Backbone and ligand atoms as CSV (ligand in chain L), in Angstrom:
chain,resi,resn,atom,element,x,y,z
A,1,MET,N,N,176.566,49.195,-24.090
A,1,MET,CA,C,175.255,49.526,-24.901
A,1,MET,C,C,174.271,50.249,-23.995
A,2,LYS,N,N,174.495,50.164,-22.687
A,2,LYS,CA,C,173.626,50.799,-21.756
A,2,LYS,C,C,173.267,52.312,-22.123
A,3,TRP,N,N,174.486,52.994,-22.361
A,3,TRP,CA,C,174.360,54.400,-22.696
A,3,TRP,C,C,173.455,54.664,-23.828
A,4,ALA,N,N,173.525,53.818,-24.827
A,4,ALA,CA,C,172.744,53.976,-26.138
A,4,ALA,C,C,171.239,53.766,-25.796
A,5,LEU,N,N,170.879,52.830,-24.954
A,5,LEU,CA,C,169.571,52.674,-24.582
A,5,LEU,C,C,168.988,53.859,-23.836
A,6,ALA,N,N,169.859,54.340,-22.967
A,6,ALA,CA,C,169.509,55.537,-22.208
A,6,ALA,C,C,169.167,56.778,-23.092
A,7,LEU,N,N,169.868,56.812,-24.259
A,7,LEU,CA,C,169.694,57.930,-25.159
A,7,LEU,C,C,168.351,57.942,-25.873
A,8,ILE,N,N,167.844,56.728,-26.153
A,8,ILE,CA,C,166.642,56.550,-27.089
A,8,ILE,C,C,165.497,57.404,-26.532
A,9,PRO,N,N,165.128,57.295,-25.278
A,9,PRO,CA,C,163.941,58.160,-24.864
A,9,PRO,C,C,164.214,59.615,-25.088
A,10,ALA,N,N,165.455,60.082,-24.787
A,10,ALA,CA,C,165.768,61.488,-24.931
A,10,ALA,C,C,165.526,61.913,-26.463
A,11,ILE,N,N,166.004,61.049,-27.357
A,11,ILE,CA,C,165.831,61.358,-28.807
A,11,ILE,C,C,164.414,61.400,-29.158
A,12,LEU,N,N,163.643,60.421,-28.665
A,12,LEU,CA,C,162.199,60.453,-29.030
A,12,LEU,C,C,161.508,61.635,-28.548
A,13,ILE,N,N,161.854,62.081,-27.255
A,13,ILE,CA,C,161.264,63.195,-26.767
A,13,ILE,C,C,161.594,64.477,-27.426
A,14,THR,N,N,162.868,64.626,-27.963
A,14,THR,CA,C,163.273,65.741,-28.695
A,14,THR,C,C,162.521,65.840,-29.983
A,15,THR,N,N,162.534,64.632,-30.684
A,15,THR,CA,C,161.831,64.671,-31.987
A,15,THR,C,C,160.414,64.957,-31.871
A,16,GLY,N,N,159.726,64.443,-30.820
A,16,GLY,CA,C,158.331,64.667,-30.621
A,16,GLY,C,C,158.026,66.127,-30.347
A,17,ALA,N,N,158.933,66.637,-29.556
A,17,ALA,CA,C,158.716,68.123,-29.224
A,17,ALA,C,C,158.871,69.049,-30.487
A,18,GLN,N,N,159.749,68.666,-31.372
A,18,GLN,CA,C,159.978,69.445,-32.611
A,18,GLN,C,C,158.771,69.354,-33.493
A,19,ALA,N,N,158.343,68.043,-33.592
A,19,ALA,CA,C,157.063,67.868,-34.521
A,19,ALA,C,C,155.886,68.654,-33.883
A,20,GLN,N,N,155.812,68.668,-32.627
A,20,GLN,CA,C,154.724,69.334,-31.981
A,20,GLN,C,C,154.859,70.803,-32.211
A,21,ASP,N,N,156.004,71.378,-32.072
A,21,ASP,CA,C,156.213,72.800,-32.332
A,21,ASP,C,C,155.802,73.172,-33.814
A,22,GLY,N,N,156.305,72.338,-34.648
A,22,GLY,CA,C,156.069,72.558,-36.072
A,22,GLY,C,C,154.531,72.580,-36.377
A,23,ALA,N,N,153.833,71.688,-35.825
A,23,ALA,CA,C,152.382,71.651,-35.952
A,23,ALA,C,C,151.703,72.923,-35.394
A,24,ALA,N,N,152.193,73.324,-34.214
A,24,ALA,CA,C,151.622,74.528,-33.616
A,24,ALA,C,C,151.843,75.795,-34.434
A,25,VAL,N,N,153.151,75.875,-34.957
A,25,VAL,CA,C,153.458,77.055,-35.786
A,25,VAL,C,C,152.706,77.032,-37.143
A,26,PHE,N,N,152.386,75.833,-37.614
A,26,PHE,CA,C,151.688,75.654,-38.922
A,26,PHE,C,C,150.304,76.246,-38.805
A,27,GLU,N,N,149.707,76.315,-37.635
A,27,GLU,CA,C,148.410,76.787,-37.556
A,27,GLU,C,C,148.273,78.259,-38.189
A,28,ARG,N,N,149.299,79.008,-38.074
A,28,ARG,CA,C,149.269,80.377,-38.670
A,28,ARG,C,C,149.398,80.333,-40.149
A,29,CYS,N,N,150.132,79.302,-40.662
A,29,CYS,CA,C,150.285,79.179,-42.082
A,29,CYS,C,C,148.921,78.701,-42.670
A,30,ALA,N,N,148.289,77.748,-41.928
A,30,ALA,CA,C,146.993,77.152,-42.427
A,30,ALA,C,C,145.921,78.282,-42.678
A,31,ALA,N,N,146.063,79.428,-42.009
A,31,ALA,CA,C,145.095,80.502,-42.228
A,31,ALA,C,C,145.002,80.857,-43.618
A,32,CYS,N,N,146.152,80.731,-44.361
A,32,CYS,CA,C,146.158,81.033,-45.783
A,32,CYS,C,C,146.205,79.761,-46.635
A,33,HIS,N,N,147.236,78.955,-46.267
A,33,HIS,CA,C,147.538,77.748,-47.106
A,33,HIS,C,C,146.594,76.620,-46.911
A,34,THR,N,N,145.691,76.689,-45.875
A,34,THR,CA,C,144.701,75.788,-45.530
A,34,THR,C,C,145.350,74.659,-44.592
A,35,ALA,N,N,144.581,73.952,-43.861
A,35,ALA,CA,C,145.114,72.940,-42.834
A,35,ALA,C,C,145.801,71.783,-43.518
A,36,THR,N,N,145.246,71.437,-44.696
A,36,THR,CA,C,145.919,70.302,-45.464
A,36,THR,C,C,147.013,70.806,-46.355
A,37,GLY,N,N,147.288,72.120,-46.485
A,37,GLY,CA,C,148.178,72.708,-47.338
A,37,GLY,C,C,147.828,72.632,-48.856
A,38,ALA,N,N,146.588,72.415,-49.105
A,38,ALA,CA,C,146.138,72.287,-50.473
A,38,ALA,C,C,146.132,73.699,-51.101
A,39,GLY,N,N,146.093,74.776,-50.267
A,39,GLY,CA,C,145.920,76.119,-50.761
A,39,GLY,C,C,144.606,76.476,-51.307
A,40,VAL,N,N,144.623,77.647,-51.890
A,40,VAL,CA,C,143.317,78.129,-52.490
A,40,VAL,C,C,143.698,78.593,-53.939
A,41,PRO,N,N,143.052,78.046,-54.919
A,41,PRO,CA,C,143.417,78.420,-56.309
A,41,PRO,C,C,143.332,79.884,-56.567
A,42,GLY,N,N,144.378,80.435,-57.159
A,42,GLY,CA,C,144.437,81.835,-57.521
A,42,GLY,C,C,144.792,82.686,-56.361
A,43,ALA,N,N,144.802,82.124,-55.089
A,43,ALA,CA,C,145.084,83.067,-54.011
A,43,ALA,C,C,146.270,82.573,-53.149
A,44,PHE,N,N,146.296,81.309,-52.707
A,44,PHE,CA,C,147.325,80.819,-51.860
A,44,PHE,C,C,147.882,79.527,-52.434
A,45,PRO,N,N,149.230,79.436,-52.730
A,45,PRO,CA,C,149.671,78.190,-53.360
A,45,PRO,C,C,149.676,77.005,-52.447
A,46,PRO,N,N,149.563,75.784,-53.064
A,46,PRO,CA,C,149.692,74.632,-52.345
A,46,PRO,C,C,151.074,74.442,-51.771
A,47,LEU,N,N,151.112,73.766,-50.611
A,47,LEU,CA,C,152.463,73.367,-50.152
A,47,LEU,C,C,152.677,71.887,-50.246
A,48,ASN,N,N,153.143,71.546,-51.437
A,48,ASN,CA,C,153.232,70.099,-51.748
A,48,ASN,C,C,154.436,69.747,-52.566
A,49,ARG,N,N,154.340,69.361,-53.754
A,49,ARG,CA,C,155.487,68.953,-54.587
A,49,ARG,C,C,156.622,69.923,-54.738
A,50,ASP,N,N,156.166,71.232,-54.933
A,50,ASP,CA,C,157.086,72.193,-55.208
A,50,ASP,C,C,158.048,72.435,-53.970
A,51,VAL,N,N,157.397,72.340,-52.859
A,51,VAL,CA,C,158.204,72.466,-51.558
A,51,VAL,C,C,159.271,71.378,-51.411
A,52,ARG,N,N,158.886,70.188,-51.679
A,52,ARG,CA,C,159.858,69.125,-51.502
A,52,ARG,C,C,160.919,69.086,-52.669
A,53,THR,N,N,160.514,69.584,-53.788
A,53,THR,CA,C,161.438,69.642,-54.845
A,53,THR,C,C,162.491,70.794,-54.590
A,54,LEU,N,N,161.997,71.883,-54.117
A,54,LEU,CA,C,162.924,72.963,-53.675
A,54,LEU,C,C,163.821,72.533,-52.566
A,55,ALA,N,N,163.300,71.810,-51.572
A,55,ALA,CA,C,164.116,71.478,-50.443
A,55,ALA,C,C,165.235,70.398,-50.733
A,56,ALA,N,N,165.123,69.811,-51.895
A,56,ALA,CA,C,166.242,68.914,-52.373
A,56,ALA,C,C,167.415,69.657,-53.004
A,57,ARG,N,N,167.283,71.067,-53.198
A,57,ARG,CA,C,168.345,71.794,-53.823
A,57,ARG,C,C,168.890,72.877,-52.774
A,58,PRO,N,N,170.206,73.064,-52.758
A,58,PRO,CA,C,170.767,74.099,-51.784
A,58,PRO,C,C,169.992,75.439,-51.959
A,59,GLU,N,N,169.959,75.989,-53.202
A,59,GLU,CA,C,169.336,77.268,-53.284
A,59,GLU,C,C,167.856,77.281,-52.989
A,60,GLY,N,N,167.194,76.124,-53.208
A,60,GLY,CA,C,165.777,75.946,-52.842
A,60,GLY,C,C,165.580,75.994,-51.314
A,61,ARG,N,N,166.592,75.349,-50.609
A,61,ARG,CA,C,166.461,75.397,-49.174
A,61,ARG,C,C,166.532,76.827,-48.604
A,62,ARG,N,N,167.355,77.600,-49.185
A,62,ARG,CA,C,167.625,78.962,-48.834
A,62,ARG,C,C,166.313,79.734,-49.084
A,63,TYR,N,N,165.786,79.579,-50.314
A,63,TYR,CA,C,164.599,80.154,-50.719
A,63,TYR,C,C,163.412,79.930,-49.712
A,64,LEU,N,N,163.180,78.584,-49.353
A,64,LEU,CA,C,162.118,78.150,-48.461
A,64,LEU,C,C,162.245,78.884,-47.092
A,65,ALA,N,N,163.491,78.852,-46.525
A,65,ALA,CA,C,163.689,79.478,-45.230
A,65,ALA,C,C,163.401,81.045,-45.202
A,66,LEU,N,N,163.957,81.613,-46.374
A,66,LEU,CA,C,163.753,83.043,-46.507
A,66,LEU,C,C,162.365,83.486,-46.809
A,67,VAL,N,N,161.521,82.688,-47.484
A,67,VAL,CA,C,160.180,83.053,-47.823
A,67,VAL,C,C,159.495,83.161,-46.470
A,68,VAL,N,N,159.679,82.300,-45.496
A,68,VAL,CA,C,159.001,82.399,-44.202
A,68,VAL,C,C,159.448,83.614,-43.378
A,69,MET,N,N,160.756,83.930,-43.546
A,69,MET,CA,C,161.264,85.014,-42.727
A,69,MET,C,C,161.153,86.460,-43.292
A,70,VAL,N,N,161.154,86.491,-44.676
A,70,VAL,CA,C,161.159,87.752,-45.488
A,70,VAL,C,C,159.906,88.039,-46.099
A,71,GLY,N,N,159.179,86.949,-46.413
A,71,GLY,CA,C,157.838,87.100,-47.199
A,71,GLY,C,C,158.169,86.947,-48.689
A,72,LEU,N,N,156.990,87.069,-49.526
A,72,LEU,CA,C,157.141,86.771,-50.870
A,72,LEU,C,C,156.122,87.578,-51.658
A,73,ILE,N,N,156.605,88.175,-52.737
A,73,ILE,CA,C,155.643,88.932,-53.608
A,73,ILE,C,C,155.886,88.320,-55.058
A,74,GLY,N,N,154.830,87.683,-55.653
A,74,GLY,CA,C,154.907,87.090,-56.974
A,74,GLY,C,C,154.927,88.174,-58.030
A,75,PRO,N,N,154.651,87.784,-59.251
A,75,PRO,CA,C,154.006,86.468,-59.699
A,75,PRO,C,C,154.932,85.265,-59.393
A,76,LEU,N,N,154.226,84.206,-59.117
A,76,LEU,CA,C,154.867,82.899,-58.705
A,76,LEU,C,C,154.105,81.763,-59.355
A,77,GLN,N,N,154.828,80.893,-60.061
A,77,GLN,CA,C,154.227,79.796,-60.681
A,77,GLN,C,C,154.392,78.518,-59.831
A,78,VAL,N,N,153.289,77.965,-59.384
A,78,VAL,CA,C,153.415,76.730,-58.604
A,78,VAL,C,C,152.396,75.728,-59.107
A,79,GLU,N,N,152.935,74.512,-59.463
A,79,GLU,CA,C,152.117,73.435,-59.983
A,79,GLU,C,C,151.066,73.895,-61.049
A,80,GLY,N,N,151.650,74.726,-62.059
A,80,GLY,CA,C,150.912,75.060,-63.114
A,80,GLY,C,C,149.977,76.259,-62.946
A,81,GLN,N,N,149.911,76.791,-61.737
A,81,GLN,CA,C,149.037,78.005,-61.537
A,81,GLN,C,C,149.918,79.189,-61.175
A,82,THR,N,N,149.402,80.354,-61.615
A,82,THR,CA,C,150.167,81.595,-61.296
A,82,THR,C,C,149.486,82.275,-60.109
A,83,PHE,N,N,150.330,82.773,-59.139
A,83,PHE,CA,C,149.855,83.432,-57.984
A,83,PHE,C,C,150.481,84.909,-58.044
A,84,ARG,N,N,149.565,85.868,-57.881
A,84,ARG,CA,C,149.975,87.304,-57.858
A,84,ARG,C,C,149.478,87.848,-56.560
A,85,ASN,N,N,150.016,87.245,-55.481
A,85,ASN,CA,C,149.528,87.674,-54.188
A,85,ASN,C,C,150.665,88.132,-53.307
A,86,VAL,N,N,150.483,88.305,-52.034
A,86,VAL,CA,C,151.618,88.686,-51.192
A,86,VAL,C,C,151.647,87.849,-49.920
A,87,MET,N,N,152.694,87.219,-49.543
A,87,MET,CA,C,152.853,86.551,-48.306
A,87,MET,C,C,153.624,87.431,-47.426
A,88,PRO,N,N,153.109,87.808,-46.246
A,88,PRO,CA,C,153.758,88.696,-45.399
A,88,PRO,C,C,154.871,87.926,-44.630
A,89,ALA,N,N,155.992,88.537,-44.265
A,89,ALA,CA,C,157.037,87.882,-43.455
A,89,ALA,C,C,156.430,87.447,-42.208
A,90,GLN,N,N,156.777,86.202,-41.780
A,90,GLN,CA,C,156.113,85.587,-40.566
A,90,GLN,C,C,157.019,85.947,-39.382
A,91,SER,N,N,156.577,87.103,-38.739
A,91,SER,CA,C,157.446,87.656,-37.662
A,91,SER,C,C,157.291,86.836,-36.347
A,92,GLY,N,N,158.207,86.929,-35.530
A,92,GLY,CA,C,158.155,86.354,-34.167
A,92,GLY,C,C,158.627,84.868,-34.170
A,93,LEU,N,N,159.127,84.387,-35.170
A,93,LEU,CA,C,159.565,82.995,-35.272
A,93,LEU,C,C,161.190,83.050,-35.190
A,94,ASP,N,N,161.750,82.276,-34.231
A,94,ASP,CA,C,163.234,82.184,-34.288
A,94,ASP,C,C,163.544,81.056,-35.244
A,95,ALA,N,N,164.911,80.859,-35.352
A,95,ALA,CA,C,165.452,79.915,-36.369
A,95,ALA,C,C,164.837,78.510,-36.083
A,96,ALA,N,N,164.745,78.120,-34.809
A,96,ALA,CA,C,164.189,76.792,-34.438
A,96,ALA,C,C,162.783,76.613,-34.837
A,97,ALA,N,N,162.046,77.667,-34.741
A,97,ALA,CA,C,160.581,77.617,-35.072
A,97,ALA,C,C,160.391,77.528,-36.599
A,98,VAL,N,N,161.269,78.314,-37.338
A,98,VAL,CA,C,161.206,78.317,-38.780
A,98,VAL,C,C,161.589,76.821,-39.268
A,99,ALA,N,N,162.651,76.272,-38.668
A,99,ALA,CA,C,163.060,74.920,-39.056
A,99,ALA,C,C,161.973,73.933,-38.767
A,100,ALA,N,N,161.346,74.077,-37.559
A,100,ALA,CA,C,160.300,73.155,-37.177
A,100,ALA,C,C,159.103,73.249,-38.102
A,101,VAL,N,N,158.708,74.386,-38.497
A,101,VAL,CA,C,157.476,74.500,-39.370
A,101,VAL,C,C,157.818,74.048,-40.753
A,102,LEU,N,N,159.047,74.258,-41.227
A,102,LEU,CA,C,159.356,73.743,-42.561
A,102,LEU,C,C,159.442,72.219,-42.497
A,103,ASN,N,N,159.953,71.659,-41.479
A,103,ASN,CA,C,159.936,70.206,-41.312
A,103,ASN,C,C,158.579,69.627,-41.136
A,104,HIS,N,N,157.652,70.353,-40.527
A,104,HIS,CA,C,156.265,69.836,-40.473
A,104,HIS,C,C,155.649,69.873,-41.908
A,105,VAL,N,N,155.874,70.963,-42.606
A,105,VAL,CA,C,155.417,71.028,-44.035
A,105,VAL,C,C,156.072,69.888,-44.806
A,106,GLY,N,N,157.325,69.754,-44.728
A,106,GLY,CA,C,158.048,68.759,-45.576
A,106,GLY,C,C,157.688,67.290,-45.271
A,107,THR,N,N,157.245,66.969,-44.034
A,107,THR,CA,C,156.893,65.557,-43.727
A,107,THR,C,C,155.423,65.296,-43.512
A,108,ARG,N,N,154.678,66.302,-43.085
A,108,ARG,CA,C,153.282,65.985,-42.761
A,108,ARG,C,C,152.350,66.665,-43.715
A,109,ILE,N,N,152.684,67.724,-44.397
A,109,ILE,CA,C,151.754,68.373,-45.376
A,109,ILE,C,C,152.058,68.039,-46.723
A,110,SER,N,N,153.335,68.108,-47.189
A,110,SER,CA,C,153.714,67.673,-48.538
A,110,SER,C,C,153.753,66.135,-48.663
A,111,HIS,N,N,153.138,65.584,-49.736
A,111,HIS,CA,C,153.168,64.133,-49.949
A,111,HIS,C,C,154.003,63.823,-51.124
A,112,ASP,N,N,154.054,64.710,-52.090
A,112,ASP,CA,C,154.610,64.336,-53.423
A,112,ASP,C,C,156.011,64.923,-53.455
A,113,GLY,N,N,156.738,64.421,-54.485
A,113,GLY,CA,C,158.096,64.996,-54.693
A,113,GLY,C,C,159.148,64.076,-54.084
A,114,PRO,N,N,160.422,64.547,-54.123
A,114,PRO,CA,C,161.541,63.716,-53.637
A,114,PRO,C,C,161.491,63.656,-52.062
A,115,PRO,N,N,162.234,62.700,-51.522
A,115,PRO,CA,C,162.292,62.598,-50.063
A,115,PRO,C,C,162.831,63.906,-49.447
A,116,PHE,N,N,162.256,64.181,-48.275
A,116,PHE,CA,C,162.504,65.448,-47.617
A,116,PHE,C,C,163.679,65.354,-46.619
A,117,ARG,N,N,164.670,66.236,-46.731
A,117,ARG,CA,C,165.749,66.274,-45.782
A,117,ARG,C,C,165.500,67.364,-44.745
A,118,ALA,N,N,165.499,67.098,-43.510
A,118,ALA,CA,C,165.081,68.019,-42.515
A,118,ALA,C,C,166.050,69.277,-42.363
A,119,PHE,N,N,165.425,70.415,-42.057
A,119,PHE,CA,C,166.159,71.597,-41.665
A,119,PHE,C,C,166.605,71.566,-40.242
A,120,SER,N,N,167.831,72.005,-39.904
A,120,SER,CA,C,168.201,72.309,-38.546
A,120,SER,C,C,168.017,73.813,-38.272
A,121,ALA,N,N,167.936,74.103,-36.998
A,121,ALA,CA,C,167.833,75.548,-36.526
A,121,ALA,C,C,169.230,76.211,-37.025
A,122,ALA,N,N,170.310,75.511,-36.964
A,122,ALA,CA,C,171.560,76.193,-37.320
A,122,ALA,C,C,171.583,76.570,-38.928
A,123,GLU,N,N,170.946,75.607,-39.649
A,123,GLU,CA,C,170.962,75.887,-41.200
A,123,GLU,C,C,170.119,77.181,-41.420
A,124,VAL,N,N,168.947,77.262,-40.716
A,124,VAL,CA,C,168.038,78.405,-40.916
A,124,VAL,C,C,168.730,79.674,-40.404
A,125,ALA,N,N,169.428,79.584,-39.310
A,125,ALA,CA,C,170.169,80.768,-38.671
A,125,ALA,C,C,171.170,81.237,-39.700
A,126,GLY,N,N,171.828,80.315,-40.403
A,126,GLY,CA,C,172.781,80.723,-41.353
A,126,GLY,C,C,172.148,81.533,-42.550
A,127,TYR,N,N,171.020,81.169,-43.031
A,127,TYR,CA,C,170.277,81.949,-44.078
A,127,TYR,C,C,169.828,83.257,-43.539
A,128,ALA,N,N,169.438,83.244,-42.244
A,128,ALA,CA,C,168.927,84.474,-41.616
A,128,ALA,C,C,170.007,85.534,-41.468
A,129,ALA,N,N,171.227,85.051,-41.258
A,129,ALA,CA,C,172.378,85.880,-40.904
A,129,ALA,C,C,172.953,86.425,-42.181
A,130,ASP,N,N,172.695,85.686,-43.471
A,130,ASP,CA,C,173.179,86.120,-44.676
A,130,ASP,C,C,172.082,85.979,-45.775
A,131,PRO,N,N,171.077,86.906,-45.668
A,131,PRO,CA,C,169.983,86.823,-46.632
A,131,PRO,C,C,170.336,87.313,-47.992
A,132,GLY,N,N,171.616,87.821,-48.184
A,132,GLY,CA,C,172.040,88.233,-49.499
A,132,GLY,C,C,171.166,89.300,-50.132
A,133,LYS,N,N,170.651,90.246,-49.390
A,133,LYS,CA,C,169.789,91.397,-49.789
A,133,LYS,C,C,168.561,90.792,-50.490
A,134,MET,N,N,168.050,89.687,-50.100
A,134,MET,CA,C,166.933,89.079,-50.756
A,134,MET,C,C,165.616,89.756,-50.206
A,135,GLY,N,N,164.833,90.394,-50.983
A,135,GLY,CA,C,163.524,90.859,-50.542
A,135,GLY,C,C,162.471,90.000,-51.149
A,136,PRO,N,N,161.201,90.275,-50.800
A,136,PRO,CA,C,160.074,89.393,-51.199
A,136,PRO,C,C,159.982,89.237,-52.683
A,137,ALA,N,N,160.268,90.312,-53.487
A,137,ALA,CA,C,160.224,90.123,-54.956
A,137,ALA,C,C,161.447,89.305,-55.496
A,138,ASP,N,N,162.700,89.572,-54.843
A,138,ASP,CA,C,163.807,88.905,-55.313
A,138,ASP,C,C,163.624,87.284,-55.118
A,139,LEU,N,N,162.862,87.019,-54.055
A,139,LEU,CA,C,162.652,85.590,-53.713
A,139,LEU,C,C,161.731,84.950,-54.863
A,140,ALA,N,N,160.760,85.730,-55.334
A,140,ALA,CA,C,159.870,85.231,-56.523
A,140,ALA,C,C,160.715,85.081,-57.730
A,141,ALA,N,N,161.630,85.964,-57.968
A,141,ALA,CA,C,162.678,85.817,-59.147
A,141,ALA,C,C,163.515,84.668,-58.977
A,142,LEU,N,N,163.971,84.392,-57.711
A,142,LEU,CA,C,164.729,83.184,-57.457
A,142,LEU,C,C,163.977,81.938,-57.747
A,143,HIS,N,N,162.726,81.947,-57.309
A,143,HIS,CA,C,161.784,80.822,-57.479
A,143,HIS,C,C,161.684,80.457,-59.063
A,144,ALA,N,N,161.568,81.647,-59.775
A,144,ALA,CA,C,161.405,81.436,-61.266
A,144,ALA,C,C,162.554,80.781,-61.911
A,145,ARG,N,N,163.755,81.066,-61.208
A,145,ARG,CA,C,165.056,80.440,-61.835
A,145,ARG,C,C,165.116,78.970,-61.349
A,146,LEU,N,N,164.638,78.717,-60.199
A,146,LEU,CA,C,164.809,77.343,-59.612
A,146,LEU,C,C,163.655,76.332,-60.129
A,147,ALA,N,N,162.446,76.894,-60.234
A,147,ALA,CA,C,161.292,76.016,-60.543
A,147,ALA,C,C,160.482,76.706,-61.632
A,148,PRO,N,N,160.923,76.881,-62.766
A,148,PRO,CA,C,160.245,77.688,-63.820
A,148,PRO,C,C,158.957,76.968,-64.293
L,1,HEC,C1,C,148.577,85.862,-45.026
L,1,HEC,C2,C,148.631,84.688,-45.788
L,1,HEC,C3,C,149.805,83.680,-45.677
L,1,HEC,C4,C,150.370,83.181,-44.396
L,1,HEC,C5,C,149.839,83.487,-43.070
L,1,HEC,C6,C,151.415,82.365,-44.879
L,1,HEC,N1,N,151.563,82.369,-46.235
L,1,HEC,FE1,FE,152.893,81.286,-47.374
L,1,HEC,N2,N,152.229,82.222,-49.032
L,1,HEC,C7,C,151.207,83.042,-49.079
L,1,HEC,C8,C,151.077,83.537,-50.474
L,1,HEC,C9,C,150.018,84.418,-50.940
L,1,HEC,C10,C,152.137,82.921,-51.166
L,1,HEC,C11,C,152.389,83.182,-52.707
L,1,HEC,C12,C,152.844,84.591,-52.918
L,1,HEC,C13,C,152.491,85.222,-54.176
L,1,HEC,O1,O,151.363,84.942,-54.638
L,1,HEC,O2,O,153.261,85.957,-54.738
L,1,HEC,C14,C,152.871,82.030,-50.252
L,1,HEC,C15,C,153.970,81.287,-50.607
L,1,HEC,C16,C,154.570,80.395,-49.745
L,1,HEC,C17,C,155.649,79.541,-50.099
L,1,HEC,C18,C,156.212,79.350,-51.479
L,1,HEC,C19,C,155.682,78.146,-52.145
L,1,HEC,C20,C,156.406,77.682,-53.335
L,1,HEC,O3,O,156.036,76.588,-53.886
L,1,HEC,O4,O,157.334,78.380,-53.800
L,1,HEC,C21,C,155.962,78.798,-48.978
L,1,HEC,C22,C,157.060,77.738,-48.832
L,1,HEC,C23,C,155.115,79.220,-47.898
L,1,HEC,N3,N,154.268,80.310,-48.350
L,1,HEC,C24,C,155.151,78.770,-46.641
L,1,HEC,C25,C,154.497,79.354,-45.605
L,1,HEC,C26,C,154.640,78.923,-44.216
L,1,HEC,C27,C,155.468,77.779,-43.737
L,1,HEC,C28,C,153.845,79.774,-43.447
L,1,HEC,C29,C,153.650,79.780,-41.980
L,1,HEC,C30,C,154.824,79.883,-41.188
L,1,HEC,C31,C,153.148,80.603,-44.396
L,1,HEC,N4,N,153.555,80.423,-45.734
L,1,HEC,C32,C,152.186,81.601,-44.042
L,1,HEC,C33,C,150.388,83.472,-48.020
L,1,HEC,C34,C,150.545,83.156,-46.681
């Protein structure tokens, strides 16, 4: 069992570092979505129930990762509100940073909806390598199919 005990601090450090990175990356998201993720009515959608609901479905997970990397052009219906705005692609984030920020949103920002399953960098890298010609408007159309 000695080896297992030796692993625990390493796991805690790794998890802590990822949570930390996610919080740091989220600062740029907060400029629009606000620090609590509540959003701004009519301008920036809340990051709450819709995010967790999408993260529970395979196509929703792809959508969430691609929104961060590709951007999004609505109209978009979130929690009963319509948004007709533009989210620019968040440049300069590698797959690990995208996974970290989504995990921060899923665990620290979103409170409602189903339990959140974490993204790995490998999962995000897979979506990045095969975006399926999804542009910002295609992602809004995908959202309409997934969460009408
Ligand atoms: C410049 C403002 C801006 C920034 C910065 C920004 N977003 Fe957005 N985001 C938007 C807008 C606007 C929308 C909705 C697009 C629309 O109205 O068509 C959106 C939509 C989303 C959605 C879709 C929500 C849903 O329920 O389908 C997610 C997820 C998201 N943003 C996550 C993020 C994350 C994570 C970051 C930081 C890495 C981020 N955003 C940074 C403006 C922004």
